[in-house]
NUSE-672385 format. One record per residue (C-alpha): residue number from 1; x, y, z. Coordinates in Angstrom, 2 decimals. Layout:
BEGIN
num_x_y_z
NUM_X_Y_Z;
...
end
This chain:
BEGIN
num_x_y_z
1_-120.73_-102.94_236.02;
2_-117.05_-103.67_236.67;
3_-114.57_-100.81_237.09;
4_-110.86_-100.63_236.71;
5_-108.85_-100.08_239.80;
6_-106.86_-96.70_239.45;
7_-103.53_-97.03_240.79;
8_-102.06_-94.23_242.93;
9_-99.53_-91.83_241.32;
10_-96.64_-92.88_243.46;
11_-96.85_-96.38_241.81;
12_-96.14_-94.68_238.42;
13_-93.37_-92.65_239.83;
14_-91.79_-95.81_241.55;
15_-91.84_-97.65_238.08;
16_-90.33_-94.79_236.35;
17_-87.62_-94.46_239.18;
18_-86.85_-98.11_238.55;
19_-86.67_-97.47_234.77;
20_-84.20_-94.62_235.18;
21_-82.16_-96.65_237.86;
22_-81.99_-99.72_235.19;
23_-80.99_-97.45_232.38;
24_-78.16_-95.82_234.44;
25_-77.04_-99.42_235.60;
26_-76.94_-100.31_231.75;
27_-73.91_-98.16_231.17;
28_-72.15_-100.39_233.74;
29_-73.53_-103.35_232.16;
30_-71.98_-102.30_228.66;
31_-68.65_-101.84_230.50;
32_-68.68_-105.22_232.36;
33_-69.74_-106.82_229.05;
34_-66.85_-105.43_227.08;
35_-64.45_-107.27_229.40;
36_-65.52_-110.65_227.96;
37_-67.43_-109.79_224.71;
38_-66.43_-107.73_221.61;
39_-68.89_-104.75_220.80;
40_-70.92_-106.22_217.91;
41_-71.50_-109.67_219.71;
42_-72.68_-107.81_222.67;
43_-75.16_-105.69_220.91;
44_-76.25_-108.58_218.85;
45_-77.02_-110.95_221.94;
46_-78.59_-108.12_223.86;
47_-81.28_-107.31_221.25;
48_-81.72_-111.16_220.45;
49_-82.81_-111.55_224.09;
50_-84.92_-108.39_223.89;
51_-86.37_-109.29_220.57;
52_-87.45_-112.73_221.74;
53_-88.97_-111.58_224.97;
54_-91.00_-108.86_223.15;
55_-92.18_-111.33_220.55;
56_-93.31_-113.76_223.15;
57_-95.29_-111.06_224.93;
58_-96.78_-109.45_221.81;
59_-96.73_-112.26_219.26;
60_-100.50_-111.65_218.29;
61_-99.47_-108.28_216.99;
62_-96.92_-109.80_214.37;
63_-99.80_-111.66_212.65;
64_-100.54_-108.36_210.93;
65_-96.98_-107.47_210.05;
66_-96.59_-106.03_206.60;
67_-93.87_-105.20_204.02;
68_-94.13_-101.74_205.12;
69_-93.34_-102.56_208.73;
70_-90.21_-104.10_207.69;
71_-89.10_-101.18_205.54;
72_-89.70_-98.95_208.54;
73_-88.21_-101.18_210.92;
74_-85.06_-101.64_208.81;
75_-84.54_-97.77_208.59;
76_-85.21_-97.11_212.19;
77_-83.39_-100.35_213.31;
78_-80.29_-99.46_211.26;
79_-80.07_-96.05_213.06;
80_-80.44_-97.89_216.37;
81_-77.57_-100.26_215.52;
82_-75.28_-97.30_214.57;
83_-76.17_-95.49_217.70;
84_-75.36_-98.52_219.99;
85_-72.32_-99.21_217.99;
86_-70.79_-95.69_218.44;
87_-71.89_-95.77_222.22;
88_-70.47_-99.29_222.79;
89_-67.12_-98.63_221.12;
90_-66.95_-95.25_222.97;
91_-67.15_-97.03_226.14;
92_-63.64_-98.45_225.29;
93_-62.21_-95.11_225.44;
94_-64.24_-93.07_227.91;
95_-65.24_-93.49_231.40;
96_-68.91_-94.62_231.91;
97_-69.86_-91.34_233.75;
98_-68.80_-89.10_230.88;
99_-70.38_-91.34_228.35;
100_-73.66_-91.40_230.18;
101_-73.77_-87.56_229.88;
102_-72.60_-87.39_226.27;
103_-75.23_-89.75_225.38;
104_-77.98_-87.48_227.14;
105_-77.00_-84.79_224.61;
106_-79.35_-86.45_222.04;
107_-82.28_-84.81_223.79;
108_-80.80_-81.42_223.00;
109_-79.96_-82.27_219.44;
110_-83.44_-83.32_218.28;
111_-85.10_-80.08_217.97;
112_-82.18_-78.61_215.87;
113_-82.25_-81.99_213.65;
114_-86.09_-81.43_213.29;
115_-85.41_-77.86_212.15;
116_-83.00_-79.11_209.46;
117_-85.40_-81.79_208.20;
118_-88.88_-80.03_208.87;
119_-87.84_-76.33_208.88;
120_-89.65_-76.04_212.28;
121_-88.61_-73.03_214.29;
122_-86.46_-73.93_217.29;
123_-88.03_-72.86_220.55;
124_-86.22_-70.31_222.67;
125_-85.85_-72.70_225.59;
126_-84.20_-75.23_223.21;
127_-81.55_-72.62_222.27;
128_-81.00_-71.84_225.97;
129_-80.69_-75.62_226.78;
130_-78.38_-76.19_223.90;
131_-76.01_-73.33_225.05;
132_-75.96_-74.78_228.51;
133_-75.12_-78.14_227.16;
134_-72.11_-76.71_225.17;
135_-70.68_-75.23_228.28;
136_-71.21_-78.53_230.11;
137_-69.67_-80.51_227.32;
138_-66.56_-78.23_227.63;
139_-66.16_-78.75_231.32;
140_-66.43_-82.49_230.85;
141_-63.47_-82.26_228.47;
142_-61.47_-79.74_230.53;
143_-58.38_-81.14_232.24;
144_-55.85_-79.52_234.49;
145_-52.92_-80.72_232.42;
146_-53.93_-80.21_228.79;
147_-56.78_-77.98_229.01;
148_-59.64_-78.71_226.50;
149_-59.18_-82.09_224.94;
150_-61.31_-84.04_222.38;
151_-60.38_-87.67_221.73;
152_-61.67_-90.59_219.89;
153_-64.12_-91.39_222.90;
154_-65.66_-87.87_222.91;
155_-66.17_-87.89_219.08;
156_-67.77_-91.46_219.31;
157_-69.98_-90.05_222.13;
158_-71.13_-87.09_220.16;
159_-71.73_-89.32_217.07;
160_-73.77_-91.72_219.34;
161_-75.99_-88.77_220.55;
162_-76.39_-87.41_216.94;
163_-77.46_-90.81_215.54;
164_-79.94_-91.37_218.51;
165_-81.32_-88.03_217.79;
166_-81.97_-89.21_214.14;
167_-83.25_-92.40_215.50;
168_-85.96_-90.42_217.61;
169_-86.97_-88.17_214.59;
170_-87.42_-91.16_212.40;
171_-89.51_-92.69_214.98;
172_-91.70_-89.62_215.07;
173_-92.07_-90.06_211.25;
174_-92.85_-93.75_210.97;
175_-95.01_-93.96_214.07;
176_-97.88_-91.90_212.19;
177_-98.59_-94.85_210.05;
178_-97.20_-97.96_211.74;
179_-98.06_-100.21_214.66;
180_-96.08_-99.00_217.44;
181_-95.31_-102.41_219.04;
182_-94.50_-103.97_215.61;
183_-91.98_-101.06_214.91;
184_-90.42_-101.74_218.38;
185_-89.93_-105.37_217.64;
186_-88.76_-104.96_214.00;
187_-86.19_-102.34_214.79;
188_-84.82_-104.62_217.46;
189_-84.56_-107.70_215.23;
190_-82.74_-105.59_212.38;
191_-80.38_-104.21_215.02;
192_-79.72_-107.72_216.14;
193_-79.03_-109.04_212.62;
194_-76.82_-106.23_211.59;
195_-74.73_-106.53_214.85;
196_-74.16_-110.33_214.14;
197_-73.31_-109.54_210.56;
198_-70.55_-107.02_211.70;
199_-69.58_-109.47_214.36;
200_-68.98_-112.28_212.14;
201_-67.12_-109.94_209.65;
202_-64.79_-108.00_211.98;
203_-64.71_-109.96_215.22;
204_-63.85_-113.39_216.55;
205_-66.58_-115.43_218.31;
206_-66.25_-115.92_222.07;
207_-64.33_-119.03_222.66;
208_-66.64_-120.11_225.74;
209_-69.54_-118.77_227.51;
210_-68.86_-117.99_231.17;
211_-71.11_-116.37_233.90;
212_-68.96_-113.36_233.85;
213_-70.02_-113.03_230.13;
214_-73.58_-113.95_230.50;
215_-74.62_-111.91_233.63;
216_-73.90_-108.42_232.14;
217_-75.47_-108.96_228.53;
218_-78.48_-110.67_230.19;
219_-78.92_-107.67_232.27;
220_-78.74_-105.46_229.23;
221_-81.33_-107.57_227.30;
222_-83.75_-108.41_230.02;
223_-83.82_-105.39_232.22;
224_-82.27_-102.30_230.42;
225_-84.26_-103.13_227.19;
226_-87.27_-105.34_228.07;
227_-88.34_-104.62_231.44;
228_-87.55_-100.86_231.24;
229_-89.74_-100.83_227.94;
230_-92.65_-102.23_229.98;
231_-92.16_-100.27_233.14;
232_-91.92_-96.97_231.54;
233_-95.00_-97.62_229.43;
234_-97.02_-98.66_232.56;
235_-95.52_-95.91_234.84;
236_-96.09_-92.97_232.45;
237_-100.00_-93.85_232.57;
238_-100.19_-93.11_236.44;
239_-98.29_-90.15_236.92;
240_-98.05_-86.56_235.43;
241_-95.85_-85.52_232.32;
242_-93.92_-83.01_234.29;
243_-93.13_-85.59_236.99;
244_-92.11_-88.15_234.60;
245_-89.64_-85.85_232.76;
246_-87.89_-85.10_235.84;
247_-87.63_-88.71_237.03;
248_-86.45_-90.07_233.74;
249_-83.86_-87.51_233.11;
250_-82.20_-89.05_236.27;
251_-80.86_-91.80_233.97;
252_-77.50_-90.08_233.36;
253_-77.15_-89.11_237.00;
254_-77.61_-92.99_238.14;
255_-75.04_-93.83_235.27;
256_-72.29_-91.60_236.86;
257_-73.24_-92.79_240.52;
258_-73.09_-96.29_239.53;
259_-69.72_-95.69_237.50;
260_-68.30_-94.61_240.85;
261_-69.78_-96.95_243.28;
262_-69.32_-100.21_241.13;
263_-66.46_-99.56_238.80;
264_-64.51_-97.21_240.96;
265_-64.17_-94.31_238.59;
266_-62.90_-91.03_239.72;
267_-64.90_-87.91_239.23;
268_-63.17_-84.61_238.89;
269_-64.70_-81.16_239.81;
270_-64.87_-80.34_236.06;
271_-66.60_-83.51_235.18;
272_-69.11_-82.72_238.13;
273_-69.70_-79.31_236.83;
274_-70.19_-80.51_233.35;
275_-72.50_-83.14_234.42;
276_-74.68_-80.85_236.35;
277_-74.81_-78.35_233.52;
278_-75.73_-81.04_230.90;
279_-78.43_-82.60_233.27;
280_-79.79_-79.06_233.67;
281_-79.98_-78.46_229.91;
282_-81.82_-81.85_229.42;
283_-84.28_-81.09_232.19;
284_-84.79_-77.57_230.77;
285_-85.64_-79.15_227.31;
286_-87.74_-81.86_228.44;
287_-89.66_-80.10_231.20;
288_-90.55_-77.03_229.19;
289_-91.54_-79.10_226.21;
290_-94.09_-80.76_228.37;
291_-95.35_-77.48_229.72;
292_-95.64_-75.82_226.33;
293_-97.43_-78.82_224.60;
294_-99.70_-79.86_227.46;
295_-102.64_-77.54_226.12;
296_-102.81_-79.59_222.93;
297_-102.51_-82.94_224.83;
298_-104.72_-82.49_228.04;
299_-105.21_-86.05_228.17;
300_-101.76_-87.16_227.62;
301_-99.92_-89.52_230.20;
302_-96.76_-90.05_228.32;
303_-93.91_-87.47_227.72;
304_-90.86_-87.10_225.49;
305_-87.71_-88.45_227.14;
306_-84.26_-89.82_226.35;
307_-83.40_-91.76_223.09;
308_-86.61_-93.48_221.94;
309_-88.97_-90.71_222.12;
310_-90.70_-87.86_220.39;
311_-88.30_-85.00_221.61;
312_-88.83_-81.30_221.99;
313_-90.01_-79.61_218.95;
314_-90.89_-82.82_216.73;
315_-94.57_-82.42_217.27;
316_-95.35_-78.96_216.28;
317_-95.14_-79.60_212.43;
318_-97.89_-82.29_212.81;
319_-101.51_-82.14_212.54;
320_-103.74_-82.67_215.76;
321_-104.65_-86.01_214.35;
322_-100.94_-86.88_213.87;
323_-100.21_-85.70_217.48;
324_-102.38_-88.43_218.94;
325_-100.69_-91.01_217.03;
326_-97.06_-89.82_217.70;
327_-97.72_-89.89_221.47;
328_-97.48_-93.75_221.17;
329_-93.93_-93.41_220.26;
330_-93.05_-93.40_223.80;
331_-94.52_-96.85_224.22;
332_-91.62_-98.39_222.27;
333_-88.83_-96.87_224.56;
334_-86.51_-98.72_225.84;
335_-84.08_-96.53_225.19;
336_-83.11_-99.46_224.16;
337_-79.86_-97.70_224.87;
338_-78.24_-98.47_228.14;
end
């Protein structure tokens, strides 16, 4: 009788570290892409690459695709498109470090969005995390010369986080009845199509294709989306939920580190304080959710984390049977977002 070799926990940790590292680098990829590509063309090309690669790997799944799959994918994909639109245009007005931590606020927003939609009580740790995040957001936008300031970049960053929170919530709903892999592919295809439609309407096509243009967008499509999706799915099977929560929350930290090293961005004391507070709030929300739900998912090897996930509070309104299905939402991450 053959037995499957069990990989050591450090292997799962390593894959998740690479995933968080790649996501963090994705923010720099967005910034570099915008130097040669307009926002909608960049989003369209990125998700075209990821869609094609996922289709090649999981093409057998698509044989069973249904009309309902396309309806679900259209709804989720539209939210994905809007989230990336706000994030990408926001990158034109904000430093990448600040944008990384504003995007991370979606984790904090999800439980409150679930309360609005499902009337599910918000946990105490979510409220604490939310208050810490508000303080952190205030520090991010506090300057010595003008005091607290809120510009178009910050507004787009907040809208990005809010839409991604809606994206997460919609995934939690549709994953109960739809195939997870098909949902991942259809939402990427829809996002890609919408991006190219808007690009044709509002933007001029690139005059030529250069290496400076190709390298960043290939990185986003191949590594930040496709490879990260596979690495997270595999990595979370070989480590604990609590360890995965901590590792994957490092995405925003890597984002600000790369922005300093690769883009030469300056980081003020207020930005550092705000970033630490927001990171702490995300960590509290994710880690406490894992701890409080572990008793109903004793055999779970996946967690709720950043952007494409079932975030804190969304599971409690579901039946036990539904919880088993909703765990699979994690497998379509890719957080997709940078």
